Every structure is written in C-alpha cells, then in structure tokens.
N, C-alpha and C positions, 0 to 999 in steps of 0.2 A: 585379476579383473575385479573391479569394485562393483558398486550398485549402478545398474545401467539406467541412464536417464536420457530423455529427449526433450527438445524445446520446439514447440510449434509457434510460429510468429517470430522467428529468430532475427528477422531483418529490422524490427522496430527497436526503439530505445530500450524498453523493458526487456525485450528478447536479447539484445546485445549485453545488457547488464547481467542477465542470467548466465549467458555464456562465459562472461568474465569471472563470475563467482564460481561456476562449476569447474572452470579450468584450474582454479586454485584450491578446490575442495579435495581433501585427502581420501574421501570415500566414494565420490561420484565420478562415473565415467560417462562421457557424452557419446551416445551411439547414433543420434540423429538430430539434425537441426533443419527445420523446414521454413519455407516462406511461400508467398503467392507470386507476386510479380517478379521477385528477385530469385525465384527458384532457378538453379543452374549456375548461379554466380558464386565465385570464390568468396569465402567469408571475409577475407582481408580487403576485398574491394568494397563490400557493404559496410564493414566496421574496421576501418584502418587501425584502430587502437588494438585490435585483436590479431594483428599480423604475427605469424608464427604458429597459429592454429590452422593446421592443414585440413580445412573442411570446405566442402561444397554444399551449398544450401539445396535441400531437396524440395519436392513438391509436398504441400500440406495435404495429408490424408491419413486415414486410420492405418493403412498398410505400411506407411512410413514410420509409424510410432508404436506399433503393436508389440515390438520385441523389447521395449523398455520395461523396466520394473516400475518406473515412475515417469510421468509426462507432465511437463509444465506447459500450460496454455497461455500464451501472451498475445491473444487475438483481439480484434475490435469487439466491442460490446455487441452481443447478439449472434456471434459466430462460434462460441465455445460449446453451446448446448448440443448441437447436432453432432459435432466431432467427438465430444466426450461420450455421447450415447453409443457411438459406433466402435469405441475401444473395448477390448476384452474386459470382463468384469474383474479379472485379477490384476489389472494395471492400475496402480495408484495414480491419482491426478490432482494437481494443484492448478487451479484456474485463477489467473491474475485479472481476468475480465469480470464484468458485473453479472453475468448470466445467472449465477447460482447464489448470489449474496442475500437476496431478499426473501424473507419468509412469506410476505404478503403478495400474492399475484396481482392484486389490484394496484398496489404501489408500483410494481413493475410496469404495468400497462400505462399508468399515469405519467411516469417519468421517463420510460424508455420506449414504450410501444411494442407491439408484437406479442407473440405468445411467450408466457413465462416458462422457463426450462425447469423450474423446481429448485428448492433450496438444498444446499449442501452444508456441511459443518463450516462454521464461520472461522476464518483463519487469523484471528487476532489473539495470540497466545497470552497476552497480559490481562485479558479480561478474566474475572473470577470464574474458575472452573474450566476455562476454555482450553487450557493446555492439555488437560486429560482427555477432553473430547477430540482434539486434533490427533493425539497420539494413537487413538484407536480407529480413526477414520480412514477410509480409502479414497474419499473425494472431499476436497477442501477448497472453499472459495476464499481466496485472499482478499482483504479489504481494499477499498479505494484509498487513494493518497489523502484526500481531505478527510475522509472518514477515520483514517488512522490517526492523523494529527489531532483532530477535534475529539474523538472518542477517548483517546488516552488522557486528554486534558480534563474531560468532563465525567466519565463513567464512575470513577471512585468517589467523586463528590456527591453525585446523585445517589449512589448505592449507600453511602454513609449518612445520607440525609443532611449534608452540609449545605447544599444549594437546592433550590426549587427546580423541578424538571420543566417548569413552565417559564416562558419568556427568556429562553436562552438565545443569545445573539453571538454569531461568529463572523469575523472578517478575516479572510485568509488570503495571503499572497502566494502565488505559485510560479515557479519557473516554467518556461515555454515547453520543456520536454513533456510536461503533463498533458499536453494536447496531442501527443503522438508525433510521428515523423513525417506524416503526409504533408505535401506542399500546400500551404494555406497563406493567402496574401497577408492576413493580419498577424502572422507569425514571422514575416520577413524581418531581418535585422534592422532595416531602415524604418520599419513600422514600430518595432518594439523598443529599440534603444532610446533612452531618455524619456520613457513614457510609462505610466501606470494606467491600466484600464480595467474597469469592472466588466464582468460577463456573466451570462445566465443568472442575472440578479433576480432573486425571488423564485427561482425554478431550477436550481442545480440538482442534478440527478443523485447526488450523494446524500441529500437531506433525509430520505426515508431510511437509508442505511445507517446514518449517524444516530437517528432516533432509535432504531432497533438495537444498535450496539451500546448506546450510552444510557438509555432509559429516559431520554428527554421526550417530553410530550409536545412541546412547541419550540421550533427552531427557525430562526432567520439567519440564512447564510449568504454572505456576499463574497464571492470569489474575485480576486484581483490578479490580473496577469502582470507579472513583474519582469523587468529586463535582465533576466539571468537564465541560464540553461536549466538548472535544477535546484530544488529546495522548496519547502513550504514553511511559512511563518504564519501561525494562526493565533488570533486574539479571541478568546472565548470569555464571555461574561454571563453571569447568572445572578439571581437574587439569593442572598444568604438565607439559610433556614436553620436556626439554632446557633449555638456559640462555637462550634468546631472551627479550628484554624485550618483553612484550606490547604496551605502548604504542608502542614503536618499530616493531614489526611492523605495527600498524594505521596509524601515520603514513606508513610507506613504501607500504603498500598503497593508501592513498587520497591520495597526494601530488598526483595529477592529477585527482582526482574533485571537480568544482566544488561538489557539494552535500553532501559528507561532510566533517565537520570534527572532527579529533582535537584536543581542547582543550588549552591549555597545562597544564603540571604544576600541580596544586593546584586547578584549575577543574573543576567537576562539571556535567554536563548537567542541565537542568531543562526541563520541558515548555513553560513560558511563552516561553522563548528561541527555540523553533522554531514558535510559533504563526503560522499563515498562510503558512508557507514550505514549500519542498521540501527543507529541510535535515535532516540527521541529525547530532546532536552525540554524540561518543563520548569516554569517558575509561576508562583501565585502570589497575589496580594489582594488588598481590598481598596477600592476607590474611596478616597477620603471625602468626596463630595456626595456621590450617589449611594455609597455603601455596597455597590455591586462587587461580587467576587470576580477578579480578573485572572485568567490563566493564559500564559503565553506558551506556545508549543512550537518546536522546530524539528523538522525531519528532512531527510533527503527524499524527495518524492519518487525517485527511482530505486532508493535503498529500502528503508523501512516502509515507504509508501508503495512498493511494488516488488522488485526482484529479490532483494535481500530478505524481505519478509516471507516471500514464497519459499526461499531456501530454508528459512527458520522453520516454517511449517513442514517442509519435506523432511528435515532432520527429525522432527518429532514423530512423523508418520513412519519413518524408517528405523526408529529405535536408537537414533544417534543423539549425542548431546546437542541441545538446541543451538549452541554457540558455534558448532563446528563449521569451519570454513568461512565464517562471517567476520567482516571488519567491525571491531568494537568501537573504533575511534575514527574521527574524521581526518581529512587530508588538508594540510595547510602549507603555504598560503594559498 
C-alpha cells in the first residue's frame, strides 16, 4: 500500500486529470473519488478515457475523505474552504480552487465575493523559495492557470529588476476546459469553433493572484477564449528597467527547474507542445518599436495550470521527488 490520496470534485476536467495522473503515479494509491451530482456513477461513465479504473464516485463530504493521507480538492471557487476546515488536521490538502490563494481578504471580496477562507502556502514551486515552503506545508493552494502562465513569465524579470512592475500588460488565450465542465451556451462547439472571444475584460479574478505571485503593481489582463479544449498561450509585456537581457534572466532563473523550459533563440512557445504535460515553455524578446519586453508563455491549463501542478505540490509535501509520476513532455500530434 502506497500513500493514500483522495480527490474531491473528481467528475470535473481537473478532477479527471488528477485521477489519470494518480493512476500512473508509483507512490500514490487512490482511496476515494467524490462528486456532487455525479455521485453514485461509475467513473468510466463520467470519464470514458479512464475506462479500466474500477471506481464508483462517492458523495463529497469530510467523512468520505478523512481516511486519506492527502486530499486533492478540485471544487468550484468558494466551496473548498468549508470542506477543508472539516477535515482532520493531520490530513494534507492541495486545493486546486481559488479559496486559499490570496493573502488579501479585500482582494477576495472584490474579485470573488463572499467570506475569505484565509491564505495557505502558495503552490507555485518555481517561485524563489517557494519549493521549500511547500515541502513543509500541510495545506497548499495551487495557482490558477492564467496566474501560472503569466507569473512564470514575469516574476523572475521583476525580481531581477529587468522590467518595471508597473504597466504590465497580458493577453492570454485559453482552451474551453478552463471554464469547467458545466453546460454553458457560450462553450458549445457551434459557438466556439472558428471564433476567438474576449471575456472578463478588465476584471478577471486572477489579476490579484498574479500581482501577488509576480510582484507586479499594475496589471491589465485580457483573457481570450480559444477554440481548443486545453492550453494557454500568454503574451506578457512590460517596460524594460536596466540593461539586463530578459531571456538570459529567465534562463538563469529556471536553470534547475525541471518543468520550465526557456526555448532556444528563434523558437516560440505554442500550446500543442505542452499538451498533456506539466511543462511551461517560455521565450522572450524586445519589441523593436516600443522597446517593451515581450515574454510568451505556453502551458496546458489542466496540466501545469491545474492537476499536474497539484501533483507536483503533493510530491513535495510528501517528501517525494517533485517530478515523480508527472509527464515531462507533451503529446503530439
């Protein structure tokens, strides 16, 4: 018997990806997978790609999860706080939702509404010093998908003084799985295919999280819904500050980061190259007209942007190699 883990919210896209990764992990044993409306359903009915895993989804509640050594929460925003509070203190928890990411309760109220559940250790291991914090934590808040893609592109540059933390602009295109699995008219295939559409312009909930993680003081984020199931491509621009070469700063910052790759000169990130992996691909240049630093970042929003990053955090919390059981490379074609 390995390390006992459970997944709450297993019927969603991130929950299904967690189950796929856990099934291939050499040290993790799934002891419970729960859902709300899909409770009682065989897993293969809800996630046909997981056929062969003989699991029936249980009802979500602390009694279904308390026997695990570590619990993954893949619940809608606002639902993790109460469930986590009801779990025994000895159970480690990785929350893929937003409930515990923000340190500022006023920012939570402004962007999410309702009562703030309180901050946990932030689960982006590639930030300076964060890997050590995660390794000793019992409760970890995994970052949002946009926050991961943009913070990895931006944080080392601000930390090194290579770009100004003011007047940062990000335009990021995301696959439809980032909106969850619930039925929504604007996510129907006939609505999405052949179309790009902005949403939550000037008010996306990941803005305070990105500022907190990256050190940016002013950020304009425009999210774009792209006609693909998964992936994020973020274009981040900032004003240069000093003579440092942005690409070199990123390469040095991530020299020992197994999942973050600064691509060779002339190569540019694209979402298909990160599909199914826990990788982030980065490239940087300077705009010859405006002089702004441009960083392009690509991740799989269900991988490094959600489930795979959650497993990376769990590995650290459990004293395992952070790469264990995680795909290093994308799937092609």
